C-alpha positions in Angstrom: 71.7 72.9 -35.2 69.8 74.6 -32.3 66.5 73.1 -33.5 67.8 69.6 -32.7 68.7 70.7 -29.2 65.2 72.0 -28.6 63.7 68.9 -30.2 65.7 66.7 -27.8 64.7 68.9 -24.8 61.0 68.5 -25.7 61.5 64.7 -25.9 63.2 64.7 -22.4 60.5 66.8 -20.9 57.5 64.9 -22.3 58.9 61.4 -21.7 59.2 62.6 -18.1 55.5 63.3 -18.2 54.9 59.8 -19.4 57.0 58.5 -16.5 54.9 60.6 -14.1 51.7 59.0 -15.4 53.2 55.5 -15.2 54.4 56.2 -11.7 50.9 57.4 -10.6 49.4 54.2 -12.1 51.8 51.9 -10.3 51.4 53.9 -7.1 47.6 53.2 -7.3 48.0 49.6 -8.2 46.0 48.7 -5.0 43.7 51.7 -4.9 40.1 50.5 -5.0 38.1 51.8 -8.0 41.2 53.4 -9.5 41.3 53.9 -13.3 44.7 54.2 -14.9 45.9 57.1 -17.0 47.6 57.0 -20.4 49.8 59.6 -22.2 49.4 60.3 -25.9 52.2 62.3 -27.6 51.9 64.4 -30.7 54.3 66.3 -33.0 54.9 69.9 -32.0 55.6 72.9 -34.3 56.6 72.4 -37.9 58.9 74.8 -39.9 58.2 74.9 -43.7 61.2 75.5 -46.0 59.3 75.0 -49.2 55.8 74.6 -50.2 54.3 72.0 -52.5 54.4 72.4 -56.2 51.5 71.8 -58.6 52.1 69.5 -61.6 52.3 71.3 -65.0 52.6 70.4 -68.6 56.4 70.0 -68.5 57.1 68.5 -65.0 55.3 66.8 -62.2 54.4 68.2 -58.8 56.9 68.6 -55.8 56.3 67.8 -52.2 56.6 70.4 -49.4 59.8 70.6 -47.5 59.1 70.8 -43.7 61.1 70.4 -40.5 59.6 69.3 -37.2 60.6 71.2 -34.1 60.0 68.4 -31.5 57.0 66.8 -29.7 54.5 67.6 -27.0 51.9 65.8 -24.8 48.6 65.5 -26.7 46.4 64.0 -24.0 46.5 62.3 -20.7 43.5 59.9 -20.8 41.6 58.2 -18.0 41.0 54.6 -19.0 37.7 53.4 -17.5 38.4 49.7 -17.6 36.5 47.2 -15.5 38.5 46.2 -12.4 38.3 42.8 -10.8 36.0 42.3 -7.8 37.5 41.5 -4.5 35.1 39.8 -2.0 35.2 41.4 1.5 32.1 40.1 3.2 31.3 43.6 4.4 27.7 44.4 3.4 28.3 48.1 2.9 31.3 47.4 0.6 29.9 47.8 -3.0 31.4 47.4 -6.4 29.9 48.3 -9.8 30.2 45.8 -12.6 29.7 47.6 -15.8 29.2 51.3 -16.5 28.2 53.8 -13.8 29.4 55.7 -10.7 28.2 56.0 -7.1 26.9 59.4 -6.4 28.3 61.2 -3.3 27.2 64.6 -2.0 27.0 66.9 0.9 24.3 69.1 2.4 25.4 72.0 0.1 24.2 70.1 -3.0 27.7 69.4 -4.2 27.9 66.2 -6.2 30.9 63.9 -6.7 31.2 60.5 -8.4 33.3 57.5 -7.6 33.9 53.9 -8.4 35.4 53.3 -4.9 32.5 51.7 -2.9 34.1 51.3 0.6 31.1 52.7 2.4 29.8 52.5 5.9 27.4 54.1 8.4 28.1 57.2 10.5 26.9 57.9 14.0 23.6 59.2 12.6 23.0 56.0 10.6 23.8 57.9 7.3 25.4 55.8 4.6 28.7 57.6 3.9 32.1 57.4 2.4 34.2 57.2 5.6 37.3 58.6 3.8 35.6 61.9 2.8 32.5 62.1 5.0 30.4 62.5 1.8 26.9 61.0 1.9 26.0 58.1 -0.5 23.1 59.4 -2.4 19.9 57.5 -3.1 16.1 57.5 -2.6 14.3 56.5 0.6 11.3 54.1 0.5 8.0 54.7 2.2 6.7 52.7 5.1 5.3 50.0 2.8 8.7 49.4 1.2 8.0 51.1 -2.1 10.2 53.8 -3.7 7.8 56.7 -4.6 7.9 57.7 -8.2 8.4 61.3 -7.4 11.1 60.8 -4.7 14.2 63.0 -5.0 17.8 61.8 -4.6 19.2 62.6 -1.2 21.2 61.1 1.6 20.4 57.6 2.8 19.6 57.3 6.5 18.5 54.0 8.0 16.5 53.6 11.2 18.8 51.2 13.0 17.3 50.1 16.4 13.9 51.6 15.5 10.7 49.7 15.8 8.7 48.3 12.9 5.0 48.5 14.0 2.9 45.4 13.9 0.7 44.7 10.9 -2.6 42.8 11.1 -2.9 39.9 8.7 -5.3 40.6 5.8 -4.5 37.9 3.3 -3.7 34.2 3.4 -2.5 32.2 0.4 -3.6 28.7 -0.2 -1.7 26.4 -2.6 -1.1 22.7 -3.6 -3.4 19.8 -3.9 -6.6 18.3 -2.3 -6.5 14.6 -3.2 -9.7 13.9 -5.1 -9.3 10.1 -4.5 -8.8 10.4 -0.7 -11.1 8.7 1.7 -11.0 8.3 5.5 -14.7 7.3 5.5 -14.7 4.2 7.7 -18.2 2.7 8.1 -19.7 1.4 11.3 -23.0 -0.2 12.4 -25.0 2.2 14.5 -28.4 0.4 14.6 -29.3 -2.9 12.9 -33.0 -2.1 13.2 -35.1 -5.0 11.8 -32.6 -5.8 9.0 -30.8 -8.8 10.4 -27.4 -7.1 9.7 -24.7 -8.2 12.1 -21.6 -6.5 10.8 -20.5 -3.5 8.7 -16.9 -3.0 7.6 -14.8 -1.2 5.0 -14.4 2.4 3.9 -16.8 4.4 1.7 -15.1 5.2 -1.7 -16.8 8.6 -1.9 -15.2 9.6 1.4 -18.2 11.5 2.6 -19.1 11.4 6.3 -22.7 11.2 7.6 -25.6 8.9 8.4 -27.1 6.3 6.1 -30.7 5.4 7.1 -31.6 2.3 5.1 -35.1 1.1 4.7 -35.5 -2.5 3.4 -38.9 -3.5 2.0 -40.1 -6.6 0.2 -39.5 -10.3 0.9 -36.6 -12.8 1.0 -36.1 -15.2 -1.8 -38.2 -18.5 -1.4 -37.1 -22.1 -2.1 -39.1 -24.2 -4.7 -40.7 -27.3 -3.1 -42.9 -30.3 -3.8 -44.8 -32.3 -1.2 -46.0 -35.8 -2.2 -49.4 -37.4 -1.6 -48.3 -41.1 -1.5 -50.6 -43.9 -2.4 -48.5 -46.9 -1.2 -50.1 -50.4 -0.4 -50.9 -51.0 3.2 -50.8 -54.8 2.6 -54.5 -55.3 2.6 -55.4 -53.6 -0.6 -55.7 -50.1 1.1 -53.5 -47.0 0.7 -50.8 -45.9 3.0 -51.5 -42.5 4.5 -48.1 -41.8 6.2 -44.8 -43.1 5.3 -42.2 -44.3 7.7 -38.4 -44.4 7.4 -38.3 -48.2 7.8 -41.0 -49.1 5.2 -39.7 -51.0 2.3 -40.5 -50.3 -1.3 -41.7 -53.8 -1.8 -44.2 -53.5 1.0 -45.5 -50.4 -0.7 -46.2 -52.3 -3.9 -43.3 -50.7 -6.0 -42.5 -53.0 -8.9 -40.5 -50.6 -11.1 -37.2 -49.2 -9.8 -35.9 -47.7 -13.0 -35.8 -44.2 -14.4 -36.4 -42.5 -11.1 -34.5 -39.2 -10.8 -34.6 -35.4 -11.1 -33.6 -32.8 -13.6 -32.3 -29.7 -11.7 -32.6 -26.2 -13.2 -33.2 -27.7 -16.7 -30.1 -29.8 -16.6 -29.5 -33.4 -17.7 -31.7 -35.8 -15.7 -29.9 -37.5 -12.8 -31.1 -41.1 -12.1 -31.4 -42.5 -8.6 -30.0 -46.1 -8.9 -29.4 -49.1 -6.7 -32.9 -49.3 -5.2 -34.9 -52.6 -5.0 -37.9 -54.1 -3.1 -35.9 -54.3 0.1 -34.9 -50.6 0.0 -36.5 -48.5 2.7 -37.9 -45.0 2.6 -34.7 -44.0 4.4 -32.7 -45.5 1.5 -34.7 -43.6 -1.0 -34.1 -40.3 0.9 -30.4 -40.9 1.2 -30.1 -41.8 -2.5 -32.1 -38.8 -3.7 -30.0 -36.5 -1.5 -27.0 -37.4 -3.5 -28.3 -35.3 -6.4 -26.8 -31.8 -6.2 -29.3 -29.0 -5.9 -32.2 -30.7 -4.1 -32.9 -32.0 -0.6 -35.5 -34.7 0.2 -37.0 -35.0 3.7 -39.8 -36.9 5.4 -42.2 -34.4 7.0 -45.4 -35.5 8.7 -45.3 -38.8 6.8 -45.0 -37.1 3.5 -41.9 -36.9 1.3 -40.9 -33.3 0.6 -38.5 -32.2 -2.1 -36.8 -28.8 -1.8 -34.6 -26.9 -4.2 -31.6 -26.0 -2.1 -31.1 -22.6 -3.9 -33.8 -20.1 -3.3 -35.1 -17.9 -6.1 -37.7 -17.6 -8.8 -39.3 -20.9 -9.6 -38.6 -20.5 -13.3 -34.9 -20.1 -12.6 -34.3 -22.5 -9.7 -36.4 -25.6 -10.1 -36.5 -29.4 -10.4 -38.6 -31.9 -12.4 -39.2 -35.6 -11.7 -38.4 -38.2 -14.4 -41.0 -40.8 -13.2 -43.5 -42.4 -15.5 -47.1 -43.5 -14.9 -48.5 -46.1 -12.4 -51.8 -47.9 -11.9 -54.0 -48.9 -8.9 -55.6 -52.4 -9.0 -59.5 -52.4 -9.5 -61.7 -53.2 -6.7 -59.2 -52.5 -4.0 -56.6 -54.8 -5.5 -52.9 -54.5 -5.1 -51.3 -51.1 -6.0 -48.5 -51.4 -8.4 -46.3 -48.9 -10.3 -43.0 -47.0 -10.2 -41.3 -45.3 -7.2 -42.4 -41.8 -7.8 -46.0 -42.8 -8.5 -46.3 -44.7 -5.3 -44.3 -42.3 -3.0 -45.4 -39.0 -4.5 -48.8 -39.9 -5.9 -48.1 -38.3 -9.3 -49.6 -39.6 -12.5 -46.5 -38.9 -14.6 -43.7 -36.4 -13.9 -44.0 -33.6 -11.4 -42.3 -30.2 -11.1 -41.4 -27.9 -8.2 -43.6 -25.0 -7.2 -43.7 -22.1 -4.9 -40.2 -20.6 -5.5 -39.9 -16.8 -5.6 -37.1 -14.3 -6.3 -36.2 -11.7 -3.7 -38.4 -8.5 -3.8 -36.1 -6.6 -1.5 -35.6 -2.9 -2.2 -32.9 -1.2 0.0 -33.4 2.6 0.0 -30.5 4.6 1.4 -31.3 8.1 2.7 -27.9 9.7 3.3 -27.5 12.9 5.5 -24.0 14.4 5.5 -22.8 15.4 8.9 -21.0 18.4 7.3 -22.0 20.5 4.4 -23.6 23.8 3.4 -26.0 24.9 0.7 -26.2 22.2 -2.1 -24.1 19.9 0.1 -26.5 19.6 3.0 -28.5 16.7 1.6 -30.3 14.4 2.2 -29.6 12.2 -0.9 -31.6 9.1 -1.6 -30.2 6.1 -3.6 -30.9 2.4 -4.0 -28.3 -0.1 -2.8 -27.4 -3.3 -4.5 -28.4 -6.7 -2.9 -25.7 -9.3 -2.1 -26.8 -13.0 -2.7 -25.4 -16.1 -1.2 -24.4 -18.1 -4.3 -25.1 -21.4 -2.5 -28.4 -20.7 -0.8 -29.7 -18.0 -3.2 -30.7 -15.9 -0.1 -30.0 -12.1 0.2 -27.3 -11.9 2.8 -26.0 -8.3 2.5 -25.9 -5.0 0.8 -23.4 -3.2 -1.4 -22.9 0.2 -3.1 -23.1 2.2 0.1 -20.9 5.3 -0.2 -20.3 4.5 -3.9 -18.8 1.1 -2.8 -16.1 -0.1 -0.5 -18.5 -0.9 2.4 -19.5 -4.5 3.2 -22.9 -5.0 4.9 -23.5 -8.6 6.1 -26.6 -10.2 7.6 -26.6 -13.1 10.0 -27.4 -16.8 9.3 -31.0 -16.0 8.6 -30.2 -13.6 5.8 -31.4 -10.1 5.3 -34.9 -9.2 6.5 -37.3 -6.3 5.9 -36.7 -3.4 8.3 -40.3 -2.4 8.8 -40.5 0.7 11.1 -36.9 0.2 12.3 -34.4 1.2 9.6 -30.8 0.0 9.4 -28.5 2.9 10.4 -24.8 3.1 9.3 -22.4 5.9 10.0 -19.4 6.9 7.8 -16.6 9.1 9.0 -15.7 12.3 7.1 -12.6 12.6 4.9 -10.7 15.6 6.4 -7.6 17.6 5.6 -6.6 20.6 7.7 -3.7 23.2 7.7 -2.8 25.9 10.1 -0.8 29.1 10.3 -0.1 31.9 12.8 -1.8 35.2 12.0 -1.3 38.6 13.7 -3.7 41.3 14.9 -3.2 45.1 15.0 -1.3 44.9 18.3 1.0 42.2 17.0 -0.7 39.4 18.9 -0.3 36.0 17.4 -3.3 33.7 16.8 -3.4 30.2 15.3 -5.9 29.9 12.5 -6.9 26.6 10.9 -8.9 25.7 7.9 -10.4 22.2 7.7 -11.5 20.8 4.3 -14.0 17.8 4.1 -15.4 16.0 1.1 -18.8 17.1 -0.2 -21.7 15.2 -1.7 -21.3 17.6 -4.6 -18.8 16.1 -7.1 -15.3 17.8 -7.2 -16.1 19.9 -4.2 -14.8 20.2 -0.7 -16.5 22.1 2.1 -14.3 24.1 4.5 -14.5 25.6 8.0 -12.2 28.0 9.7 -11.4 27.8 13.4 -9.0 29.2 16.0 -7.3 27.7 19.0 -7.8 30.5 21.5 -10.7 32.5 22.8 -11.1 34.5 19.5 -14.5 34.8 18.0 -15.3 34.3 14.4 -18.2 36.5 13.4 -18.5 36.0 9.6 -17.1 34.0 6.8 -16.4 30.9 8.9 -17.6 28.4 6.3 -17.6 27.9 2.6 -16.5 25.6 -0.2 -13.9 25.1 -2.9 -14.7 23.4 -6.2 -12.5 22.1 -9.0 -12.9 21.6 -12.7 -12.7 18.2 -14.4 -9.0 18.8 -15.3 -8.1 19.5 -11.6 -7.9 23.2 -11.9 -9.6 25.6 -9.5 -13.2 26.4 -10.3 -14.3 28.6 -7.4 -13.5 29.4 -3.7 -16.6 30.7 -2.0 -17.7 31.9 1.5 -21.2 31.2 2.8 -23.5 33.9 4.2 -22.4 36.6 1.7 -19.0 37.1 3.2 -15.8 37.8 1.3 -13.4 37.3 4.2 -13.2 35.7 7.6 -14.0 38.2 10.3 -12.3 37.5 13.6 -12.6 39.3 17.0 -9.2 38.8 18.8 -10.8 39.6 22.2 -7.5 41.1 23.4 -8.1 44.8 22.8 -6.9 44.7 19.2 -9.0 45.7 16.2 -11.2 43.2 14.5 -9.5 41.2 11.8 -10.7 40.6 8.3 -8.7 37.8 6.7 -9.2 36.8 3.1 -8.1 33.6 1.4 -6.4 33.6 -2.0 -6.9 30.2 -3.5 -5.5 30.8 -7.0 -6.8 31.8 -10.4 -10.1 30.2 -11.6 -9.2 27.7 -14.3 -5.5 27.8 -13.3 -3.1 25.7 -11.4 -1.3 28.5 -9.4 -3.2 27.8 -6.2 -5.4 25.0 -4.9 -5.8 22.0 -7.3 -8.0 18.9 -7.1 -6.1 16.0 -8.7 -6.3 12.4 -7.6 -2.8 12.3 -6.4 -2.9 9.8 -3.6 -2.0 12.3 -0.9 -2.9 15.8 0.3 -0.4 18.6 0.0 -2.8 21.6 0.3 -1.4 24.2 2.7 -1.5 27.8 3.8 1.8 28.9 2.3 1.9 32.5 3.4 0.3 35.5 5.2 1.0 39.2 5.2 0.9 40.1 8.9 3.6 40.4 11.5 4.3 41.5 15.0 6.5 44.3 16.4 10.1 44.2 15.1 13.4 45.9 15.5 15.7 46.6 12.5 18.7 44.3 13.0 20.7 44.3 9.7 20.5 45.2 6.0 21.0 43.5 2.7 21.8 45.2 -0.7 20.8 43.7 -4.0 22.1 44.2 -7.6 19.7 47.1 -8.2 20.9 48.9 -5.1 17.8 48.2 -3.0 18.7 48.3 0.7 16.4 45.9 2.4 16.0 46.0 6.2 15.8 42.6 8.0 13.7 43.0 11.2 13.6 40.8 14.3 10.0 39.8 13.5 11.2 38.2 10.3 10.0 40.9 8.0 12.2 42.1 5.1 11.3 45.4 3.6 13.0 47.8 1.2 14.2 50.9 3.1 16.1 52.8 0.4 17.7 52.5 -3.0 21.3 53.5 -4.0 21.3 55.6 -7.2 24.0 55.4 -9.8 25.0 58.0 -12.4 26.6 57.8 -15.8 28.0 60.3 -18.4 28.0 60.6 -22.1 31.8 60.9 -22.1 33.3 59.3 -19.0 36.8 60.2 -20.3 35.8 63.9 -20.0 35.4 63.7 -16.2 37.7 65.7 -14.1 39.7 64.1 -11.2 39.3 66.0 -8.0 41.4 63.6 -5.7 40.4 61.0 -3.2 39.2 58.7 -6.1 36.5 61.3 -6.9 35.4 62.7 -10.2 33.5 65.8 -11.1 31.8 66.8 -14.3 33.6 68.9 -16.9 32.5 70.9 -19.9 33.2 67.8 -22.1 31.8 65.0 -19.9 28.2 65.9 -20.2 25.7 66.2 -17.4 25.3 63.3 -14.9 22.3 61.0 -15.7 21.1 59.4 -12.5 19.2 56.1 -12.5 18.7 52.6 -11.1 21.5 50.0 -11.5 20.6 47.3 -14.1 17.7 49.4 -15.4 18.4 53.0 -16.5 22.1 52.5 -15.7 23.7 49.4 -17.3 26.0 48.6 -14.4 25.0 46.3 -11.6 25.9 46.7 -7.9 27.6 43.8 -6.0 27.4 44.0 -2.2 30.2 42.6 -0.1 32.9 43.3 -2.7 35.1 46.1 -3.9 36.3 46.9 -7.4 40.1 46.6 -7.5 42.4 48.9 -9.4 42.3 48.5 -13.2 46.1 49.0 -13.4 47.9 46.3 -15.5 51.4 46.1 -14.0 52.8 44.2 -17.0 51.6 47.0 -19.3 52.9 49.7 -17.0 56.4 48.1 -16.8 56.5 47.8 -20.5 55.5 51.5 -20.8 58.2 52.3 -18.3 60.8 50.7 -20.6 59.7 52.5 -23.7 59.7 55.8 -21.7 63.2 55.2 -20.5 64.4 54.3 -24.0 62.7 57.4 -25.4 64.3 59.6 -22.7 67.8 58.1 -23.3 67.5 58.6 -27.1 66.5 62.2 -26.6 69.4 62.7 -24.3 71.7 61.4 -27.0 70.3 64.0 -29.4 71.3 66.7 -27.0 74.8 65.4 -26.4 75.4 64.7 -30.1 74.2 68.2 -31.1 76.5 69.6 -28.4 79.5 67.7 -29.9 78.7 69.0 -33.3 78.6 72.5 -32.0 82.0 72.0 -30.4 83.4 70.9 -33.8 81.9 74.0 -35.4 83.5 76.3 -32.8 86.8 74.5 -33.2 86.8 75.4 -37.0 88.1 78.9 -36.1 91.1 77.5 -34.2 
């Protein structure tokens, strides 16, 4: 009977332990980084009344007979559950999402571990846990912002208010596109020379600026003509030497007025009709001038036929359709058809003297900007522009790969002789600028100007500054592109590999190198025909003097300083630690843990890399206590306590009955 009393007592005592753990959990329901505890019970001592019996040939085996003597606490576990993140907006508040612990320590090399990340800075700019004064441990970066591989873990101290020295610019990064199709190359007439050119307009397609010196040799196209040698009747049996506009055909002895006409450029003969003996020379001229392609005039008493379109006689010609005529013997009357009398031709006649243009226009182009292979001059032959009505050469085309209109006056183009035709074209330019810094933190504006080259898929460049700085080397060069628009090469002239600048303000000389991308790649400058320029200097690595103003913390625990000069640089890195058996850690109060014999040694590392957890700045990890679960555990603990109390009272009543047997 006494055993039941002791069993009930053990139940009362140990359920009270469970209530203690539940009470601690609920008390810490708002404690940041808190991990709840859990009680596990186990059976206590066991009294054996009878051992187990082995089966034999006659009977089977028997089970042991044992009596339990109550229960006891087996373990009180720490449950390292992930708590929710509460945003605070305070940069130095940090929460770990995943596995890991912040490392805290003092100057005596004591180490503690916590999930409560409500940190701040003390008067000496140390990152500390304000509740305990313990330092938050990590590694300090060097002056370039790198964490040394051999750096040891120690306290983090940030240089608030300290100066960040100026850094001279050493590298500039170029990116985006130089438009291969761009042209700003407006053409203008500088000197007409002996060419007869009166106007130049348009923009050169190749976009290259410079001087076009054009020499024109040869002759203009010539019209085909025929001048008659008339044999008209003078009325007394003689021949007429000079015709007059009022002379009639009858007075000249014309008796046949049919089949008089012209075949122009090998076409169908066109007959001049409506003429008779009363028609005058003026009537003949007017009628013949109705035929397209020829013009008839009376010059010095002779009829002259001219092909209105100049050119080679074989191409631009006319042929008379007249027949034969006869002159009376012994000075008798002259009779015959119109052509025979007026032009003195025994049969048909053809034009003569026409000639095609022999002009050759040689363009010697000297770029106004360019280096090396792009200096020129380049010689080419321009195309001739013909007037489709007159057949004369009236202009030139093909200058600057086309796009430029060169027009002569009413007389057409003429040979230049010793005075060439001079035409200027503007360069196609694109420039971009950026501020760079010298060793004293002085700011200088540096510009790079690109201009199209006579070398295909190439742009020349030139660097300049706005102040009194001096550029001593590397001022010029070129950038070329492959046929697919990718970068081919970016070169300096004069053997330089950077731009050397003398600031002229007491600072050290600067050597600034351009990074234009990977040859064959598209990660820097490109040369596509995009329709617009986007090429730009997108970055430089210099800066002026700065003061540390604030910090930022990333997921890996890197503490980056933001300086007044716009520079952001890593100053330190917060380290995390983890254990093989987190449940084996020993609580030491103030939300701190210490290693135990069963936790394993702390493994320190970088968040998100060697340690799986990530750091979230501006947030705290809330308590992992689940109130619903704790209240449920409270009910079961209460019921367990009540049941064990009933065991004791019931056993007491039974003992009373036993004592009363003697009465």
